[in-house]
C-alpha positions as CSV (number, residue, x, y, z in Angstrom):
1,M,-56.0,66.7,16.9
2,S,-56.7,64.5,13.8
3,D,-53.0,63.7,14.0
4,E,-53.7,62.2,17.4
5,I,-56.3,60.5,16.2
6,D,-54.5,59.1,12.8
7,Y,-51.5,58.0,15.4
8,A,-53.9,55.8,17.7
9,I,-55.7,54.2,14.9
10,M,-52.3,53.7,13.4
11,Y,-50.1,52.3,16.5
12,G,-53.0,51.7,19.1
13,I,-53.2,53.4,22.6
14,S,-50.9,51.8,25.3
15,F,-52.4,52.0,29.1
16,K,-48.8,52.2,31.4
17,G,-49.9,54.2,33.7
18,I,-48.5,56.6,36.2
19,P,-44.8,54.9,37.7
20,K,-44.5,54.4,40.9
21,E,-42.0,56.0,43.5
22,K,-39.8,53.4,45.1
23,N,-39.7,54.1,48.6
24,D,-36.2,53.6,49.4
25,D,-37.2,54.4,53.4
26,K,-37.8,50.8,54.0
27,V,-35.3,48.1,55.6
28,K,-35.3,45.0,54.0
29,T,-34.0,42.1,56.6
30,K,-33.2,38.3,55.9
31,A,-35.1,38.0,59.5
32,R,-38.8,37.7,58.3
33,K,-37.7,35.5,55.6
34,R,-35.8,33.1,58.1
35,S,-38.7,32.8,60.6
36,Y,-41.0,32.0,58.2
37,K,-39.0,29.5,56.8
38,N,-38.5,28.2,60.2
39,G,-42.2,28.4,61.2
40,M,-41.6,30.8,63.9
41,H,-44.4,33.2,62.3
42,N,-47.0,30.8,64.3
43,S,-48.1,29.7,60.7
44,G,-49.4,26.5,60.7
45,A,-48.3,25.7,57.1
46,A,-44.7,27.3,57.5
47,R,-44.5,25.0,60.9
48,H,-45.5,22.0,58.4
49,K,-42.9,22.7,55.6
50,A,-40.1,23.6,58.8
51,E,-40.9,20.0,60.3
52,I,-40.7,18.6,56.9
53,R,-37.1,20.1,55.4
54,Q,-35.9,19.3,59.2
55,K,-36.6,15.7,58.2
56,V,-34.8,15.8,54.9
57,R,-32.1,17.6,56.1
58,N,-31.4,14.6,59.2
59,R,-31.6,11.5,56.4
60,K,-28.8,9.7,55.9
61,S,-29.0,10.5,52.4
62,Q,-28.7,14.3,52.6
63,K,-25.6,13.9,55.0
64,H,-21.8,14.5,53.3
């Protein structure tokens, strides 16, 4: 008991918590990210950003 207390005093206590188990059952797709980038998921901010990206792509300076 006193060894544990001495160890805690000398080296401190770390509260790391329990490592979470990874759930590999989830399917990760690029479809969600793509729809967000294209503004297809009805978010006003995403639609606005998609419009800006499209305008930048259509500039003469961006075409090769």
